[in-house]
N, C-alpha and C positions, 0 to 999 in steps of 0.2 A: 842550126842555132849558132849564133855568133859569139856566145860566151860572155856577153856583157849586158848590164842593166843600166839604162839611162835614168839617172836620178832627176836631172834638171837640164834645161837648155837655155842659153843666153845668146842674144844677137851679138854678132861680131862687132858691130858699130857702136859700142858703148862710149860713154864720155871719156875724153882724154884723161889718162891717169887713173881710170877706174878699172878694176879687175874683178867684177862680180862673180864670174865663174870660179876663179882661183880662191876667192874668199869663201864661197859656198863649199868648195871642195875641202878647204882647210877646216872648216867647221865640222864637216862630216868625218874627216880624219880624226879630229879631236874626240868625236863620239865613238871611235873605234872602227869605222868603215874604211876600206882601202880605196877611197875615191881618188879619181884622177881626171884631168881635163884633157879633152881631145877636140880637134877641129873637124867639123863636118863641112867639107867644102861644097857639097851639093846644096846645102841650105844656108851657107855662110853663117854658121852658128857654132858656138863653143858648147860642147856637151860635157856634163859631169857624169862620169860613169863609174861603175864598180864591175870589175871582171869577175865572172863566176869561176870558182875553182874547177880544175880539170876533172876532179872526181865527184863533182856535184851530181846528185841523182837527177834523172831526167823526169820532168813532170809528164803525166799521162794526158 
């Protein structure tokens, strides 16, 4: 398990001056989630993720 949950993905080639992944992550943070944006180089996309806590129970 990589310890993260992908909430949404956005193509890296968005319109100039547009930051949809950052805006989405900001909205999730305002809801109380610890969302962050990372780049997935393999798919050339920005991912909005939430890292799972280290002590989270493992699903069976």
